[in-house]
Kinemage of the C-alpha trace (Angstrom):
@kinemage 1
@onewidth
@group {chain A} dominant
@subgroup {mainchain}
@vectorlist {calphas} color= white
{ca met a 1} P 0.000 0.000 0.000
{ca ser a 2} L 1.738 3.162 -1.144
{ca his a 3} L -0.450 5.817 0.507
{ca ser a 4} L -1.798 5.416 4.010
{ca leu a 5} L -5.305 6.656 4.765
{ca leu a 6} L -4.313 6.871 8.414
{ca thr a 7} L -3.155 10.343 9.378
{ca pro a 8} L -0.796 10.796 12.344
{ca ala a 9} L -3.650 12.412 14.331
{ca phe a 10} L -5.993 9.482 13.727
{ca lys a 11} L -3.280 6.939 14.477
{ca glu a 12} L -2.587 8.748 17.757
{ca ala a 13} L -6.315 8.733 18.614
{ca leu a 14} L -6.507 4.981 17.957
{ca ile a 15} L -3.453 4.315 20.117
{ca arg a 16} L -5.050 6.374 22.922
{ca gln a 17} L -8.133 4.134 22.650
{ca leu a 18} L -5.994 1.010 23.006
{ca val a 19} L -4.223 2.445 26.048
{ca tyr a 20} L -7.564 3.525 27.550
{ca phe a 21} L -9.027 0.013 27.289
{ca asp a 22} L -5.830 -1.597 28.563
{ca glu a 23} L -5.706 0.657 31.614
{ca asn a 24} L -9.446 0.680 32.371
{ca arg a 25} L -10.759 -2.748 31.366
{ca his a 26} L -11.684 -3.893 34.890
{ca ile a 27} L -13.032 -0.500 35.892
{ca leu a 28} L -15.303 -0.483 32.841
{ca ile a 29} L -16.672 -4.022 32.995
{ca asp a 30} L -16.599 -5.244 36.608
{ca pro a 31} L -18.873 -2.556 38.134
{ca leu a 32} L -21.690 -3.367 35.702
{ca ala a 33} L -23.714 -5.067 38.428
{ca thr a 34} L -26.920 -5.077 36.414
{ca tyr a 35} L -25.287 -7.040 33.609
{ca thr a 36} L -25.588 -10.800 33.580
{ca his a 37} L -22.451 -12.914 33.342
{ca gly a 38} L -23.279 -13.509 29.656
{ca glu a 39} L -23.641 -9.779 28.953
{ca lys a 40} L -20.298 -9.040 30.595
{ca lys a 41} L -18.718 -11.852 28.571
{ca asp a 42} L -20.229 -10.433 25.353
{ca leu a 43} L -18.892 -6.970 26.204
{ca arg a 44} L -15.417 -8.352 26.917
{ca ser a 45} L -15.506 -10.209 23.578
{ca leu a 46} L -16.600 -7.085 21.702
{ca leu a 47} L -13.842 -4.998 23.274
{ca leu a 48} L -11.210 -7.648 22.519
{ca glu a 49} L -12.375 -7.856 18.883
{ca tyr a 50} L -12.341 -4.054 18.633
{ca glu a 51} L -8.829 -3.879 20.090
{ca lys a 52} L -7.540 -6.552 17.682
{ca arg a 53} L -8.998 -4.690 14.709
{ca ile a 54} L -7.553 -1.359 15.883
{ca glu a 55} L -4.116 -2.916 16.458
{ca lys a 56} L -4.174 -4.229 12.870
{ca leu a 57} L -5.338 -0.847 11.580
{ca val a 58} L -2.550 0.996 13.424
{ca ala a 59} L -0.040 -1.514 12.027
{ca gly a 60} L -1.335 -0.774 8.517
{ca phe a 61} L -2.959 -4.152 7.891
{ca glu a 62} L -6.666 -3.215 7.863
{ca glu a 63} L -7.026 0.207 6.299
{ca asp a 64} L -10.258 -0.957 4.646
{ca leu a 65} L -11.685 -0.828 8.186
{ca leu a 66} L -11.685 2.963 7.815
{ca gln a 67} L -13.971 2.701 4.821
{ca ser a 68} L -16.483 0.292 6.221
{ca arg a 69} L -16.732 0.056 9.998
{ca ile a 70} L -17.931 2.240 12.833
{ca leu a 71} L -15.120 2.987 15.260
{ca ile a 72} L -14.894 5.038 18.424
{ca gly a 73} L -14.744 8.595 17.110
{ca ser a 74} L -17.202 7.906 14.272
{ca thr a 75} L -20.095 10.253 13.718
{ca val a 76} L -23.013 8.193 12.492
{ca val a 77} L -26.361 8.984 10.951
{ca leu a 78} L -28.998 6.517 12.109
{ca gln a 79} L -32.566 5.817 11.170
{ca phe a 80} L -34.512 4.097 13.906
{ca glu a 81} L -36.987 1.406 12.893
{ca gly a 82} L -40.398 2.897 12.223
{ca glu a 83} L -39.070 6.475 12.108
{ca ser a 84} L -38.902 8.659 9.010
{ca thr a 85} L -36.243 11.039 10.330
{ca ser a 86} L -32.578 10.368 11.037
{ca glu a 87} L -30.452 11.195 14.070
{ca ile a 88} L -26.736 11.945 14.343
{ca tyr a 89} L -24.530 10.569 17.121
{ca lys a 90} L -20.817 10.473 17.826
{ca ile a 91} L -19.437 7.259 19.360
{ca val a 92} L -17.027 8.143 22.181
{ca leu a 93} L -15.174 6.646 25.137
{ca pro a 94} L -17.253 6.579 28.346
{ca asp a 95} L -15.527 9.601 29.899
{ca glu a 96} L -16.183 11.740 26.780
{ca leu a 97} L -19.948 11.404 26.585
{ca gly a 98} L -22.538 14.140 26.676
{ca met a 99} L -26.107 13.747 25.448
{ca glu a 100} L -26.405 17.490 24.806
{ca glu a 101} L -23.833 16.960 22.064
{ca asn a 102} L -25.342 13.629 20.917
{ca arg a 103} L -22.256 11.810 22.157
{ca ile a 104} L -22.888 8.234 23.190
{ca ser a 105} L -20.578 5.883 25.011
{ca cys a 106} L -19.160 2.942 23.116
{ca leu a 107} L -20.279 0.875 26.132
{ca ser a 108} L -23.940 1.967 26.044
{ca pro a 109} L -26.384 -0.446 24.412
{ca leu a 110} L -26.518 1.739 21.285
{ca gly a 111} L -22.740 2.250 21.215
{ca arg a 112} L -22.020 -1.468 21.659
{ca gly a 113} L -24.473 -2.369 18.919
{ca leu a 114} L -22.898 0.089 16.491
{ca leu a 115} L -19.237 -0.631 17.218
{ca leu a 116} L -17.691 -2.306 14.140
{ca ala a 117} L -21.031 -2.209 12.253
{ca lys a 118} L -21.000 -1.320 8.560
{ca cys a 119} L -22.668 1.619 6.884
{ca gly a 120} L -25.972 0.474 5.387
{ca asp a 121} L -26.392 -2.362 7.862
{ca pro a 122} L -29.505 -2.786 9.959
{ca val a 123} L -28.322 -3.248 13.543
{ca thr a 124} L -30.249 -4.789 16.443
{ca ile a 125} L -29.747 -2.891 19.681
{ca arg a 126} L -30.314 -4.908 22.848
{ca thr a 127} L -31.465 -3.058 25.960
{ca pro a 128} L -33.050 -4.122 29.249
{ca gln a 129} L -36.322 -2.634 27.954
{ca gly a 130} L -36.198 -4.731 24.780
{ca asp a 131} L -34.581 -4.875 21.366
{ca tyr a 132} L -34.938 -2.340 18.566
{ca ser a 133} L -33.418 -1.842 15.127
{ca val a 134} L -31.498 1.010 13.564
{ca thr a 135} L -30.023 1.386 10.097
{ca val a 136} L -26.656 3.072 9.671
{ca leu a 137} L -27.123 5.659 6.915
{ca ala a 138} L -23.662 7.265 7.114
{ca asn a 139} L -20.388 6.962 9.006
{ca glu a 140} L -17.866 9.796 9.061
{ca tyr a 141} L -14.673 10.605 10.909
{ca glu a 142} L -13.523 14.054 11.966
{ca glu a 143} L -12.000 16.141 9.195
{ca gly a 144} L -8.279 15.550 8.868
{ca met a 145} L -8.373 12.147 10.580
{ca ile a 146} L -8.092 10.120 7.391
{ca gly a 147} L -6.066 10.780 4.276
{ca lys a 148} L -8.951 11.075 1.823
{ca pro a 149} L -12.754 11.052 1.977
{ca thr a 150} L -14.080 7.507 2.207
{ca val a 151} L -17.608 7.951 3.519
{ca pro a 152} L -20.662 10.029 2.566
{ca glu a 153} L -20.879 13.608 3.754
{ca leu a 154} L -23.291 14.275 6.610
{ca gly a 155} L -24.435 17.642 5.268
{ca gly a 156} L -28.169 17.919 4.741
{ca leu a 157} L -29.109 14.931 6.910
């Protein structure tokens, strides 16, 4: 691959994510008292899969991940099942969230369901209140984070 899509800023952000999960894994998962053993196991598996994919991306082996998958830092346009309008959210680490800015934690039910999903995919979100479906209409990273545009623009949605 002659030209990397991964800018130094994005690579640094991905490395910070890996360090964050390494340093906070037990703090993030163990206190989830309302989660069943199976739910905690599923969350651990998701985080391990995410970390493996990010490690490969940082090493330059999975740059196609930038073009197809939702990562922490993605801004996504979603259409909820049965709704005609779309909503925009940014997937963030738990200590970066803020609903007033439509930031959702990667560990929330919606964030977990979206992590590593593909644009265009219908995604089932599992919550204690029941399951619901969303469709990913667009996935975009902050300007300057990747070397060239690879996803639809969010303007007008």
